[in-house]
C-alpha positions as CSV (number, residue, x, y, z in Angstrom):
1,K,13.3,-17.2,12.2
2,G,12.5,-16.4,8.6
3,V,9.0,-15.0,9.4
4,F,8.2,-11.3,9.2
5,L,5.7,-9.6,11.4
6,A,4.1,-6.8,9.4
7,L,2.0,-3.9,10.6
8,E,-0.7,-2.9,8.1
9,N,-1.9,0.7,7.6
10,H,-5.5,-0.2,8.4
11,G,-7.2,2.7,10.0
12,G,-7.2,3.8,13.6
13,I,-3.8,4.7,15.0
14,V,-2.1,3.7,11.7
15,D,-4.3,5.7,9.2
16,T,-1.5,8.0,8.2
17,A,2.2,7.6,7.7
18,D,2.8,10.2,10.4
19,N,0.8,8.1,12.9
20,M,2.4,4.8,11.7
21,M,6.1,5.8,11.5
22,P,6.7,6.1,15.3
23,I,5.5,2.6,15.8
24,V,7.6,1.3,12.9
25,K,10.7,3.1,14.2
26,A,10.2,1.9,17.8
27,V,10.4,-1.8,16.8
28,K,14.0,-2.8,16.6
29,S,13.9,-6.0,14.7
30,D,15.1,-7.1,11.2
31,W,11.9,-9.3,11.1
32,F,9.4,-6.5,11.4
33,G,8.1,-4.3,8.6
34,V,5.0,-2.8,7.0
35,N,2.2,-4.6,5.1
36,L,1.6,-1.6,2.8
37,D,-2.0,-1.4,1.7
38,T,-2.0,1.2,-1.0
39,G,-5.7,2.1,-0.5
40,N,-5.8,2.5,3.3
41,F,-4.1,5.8,4.1
42,T,-6.6,8.6,4.9
43,S,-4.3,11.6,4.8
44,E,-4.9,14.4,2.4
45,D,-2.1,13.0,0.2
46,P,-2.0,9.2,0.3
47,Y,0.7,9.1,-2.3
48,A,3.1,11.0,0.0
49,D,2.2,8.6,2.8
50,L,3.0,5.7,0.4
51,E,6.4,7.2,-0.3
52,K,7.2,7.5,3.4
53,M,6.2,4.0,4.3
54,A,7.2,2.0,1.2
55,P,10.8,1.6,2.2
56,Y,9.7,-0.3,5.3
57,S,7.4,-2.7,3.3
58,V,7.8,-6.4,3.6
59,T,4.5,-7.0,1.7
60,V,2.3,-4.9,-0.5
61,Q,-1.4,-5.0,-1.3
62,L,-2.3,-2.8,-4.2
63,K,-5.8,-1.4,-4.3
64,V,-7.3,0.3,-7.3
65,E,-8.8,3.1,-5.2
66,V,-7.4,5.6,-2.6
67,N,-9.2,7.6,0.1
68,P,-7.7,11.1,0.3
69,G,-8.6,12.8,3.5
70,G,-10.9,9.9,4.4
71,K,-13.6,11.6,2.3
72,G,-14.4,8.7,0.0
73,K,-12.7,6.4,-2.4
74,V,-11.5,7.7,-5.8
75,P,-9.6,5.8,-8.5
76,A,-5.9,5.3,-7.7
77,D,-3.1,6.4,-10.0
78,I,-1.8,2.9,-10.4
79,P,1.3,3.8,-12.4
80,R,2.2,6.3,-9.7
81,V,1.7,3.8,-7.0
82,M,3.8,1.2,-8.8
83,E,6.6,3.7,-9.3
84,I,6.6,4.6,-5.6
85,I,6.9,0.9,-4.8
86,K,9.7,0.4,-7.3
87,K,11.6,3.5,-6.1
88,S,11.5,2.3,-2.5
89,G,13.6,-0.8,-3.4
90,Y,10.8,-3.2,-2.6
91,R,11.4,-6.5,-4.3
92,G,8.6,-8.8,-3.2
93,Y,5.2,-9.7,-4.4
94,V,2.5,-7.1,-5.0
95,A,-0.9,-8.6,-4.4
96,L,-4.0,-7.0,-6.0
97,E,-6.6,-6.5,-3.3
98,Y,-9.8,-5.7,-5.3
99,E,-12.6,-4.0,-3.4
100,A,-14.0,-1.6,-6.0
101,K,-17.6,-1.7,-7.3
102,E,-17.0,-3.0,-10.8
103,N,-17.6,-6.7,-11.3
104,P,-14.4,-8.4,-10.2
105,R,-14.6,-11.1,-12.9
106,E,-14.2,-8.3,-15.4
107,A,-12.1,-5.8,-13.6
108,V,-9.4,-8.0,-12.0
109,P,-8.0,-9.4,-15.2
110,K,-7.7,-5.8,-16.6
111,Y,-6.0,-4.5,-13.5
112,L,-3.6,-7.5,-13.5
113,E,-2.6,-6.6,-17.0
114,V,-2.0,-3.0,-16.0
115,M,0.2,-4.1,-13.1
116,K,2.2,-6.6,-15.3
117,G,2.9,-3.7,-17.7
118,L,4.4,-1.6,-14.9
119,V,6.8,-4.1,-13.3
């Protein structure tokens, strides 16, 4: 009791919100939700997928890139992502999961400041 089981959108059968939603809806437990990884959806519009799944989130991992259509990573619209998260009613922690090419020692502090300014 008091521990959530979270399903992450991490490729395969959960690479889009349309694929993930039936699984989420099938689990009838207050202790189940989504570990929303903002950079993992591969649909043509990952922001629409984030909007669909954010209300089910129990944890959030923010990435600085998205992968529209699974065609390659591009910079994420972080203010848009944070707004989607806020509008969903999510009230937990947002972890920065940094995987981009820029030196993390230089990039992570900058992205953390951006995130702080948006909460």
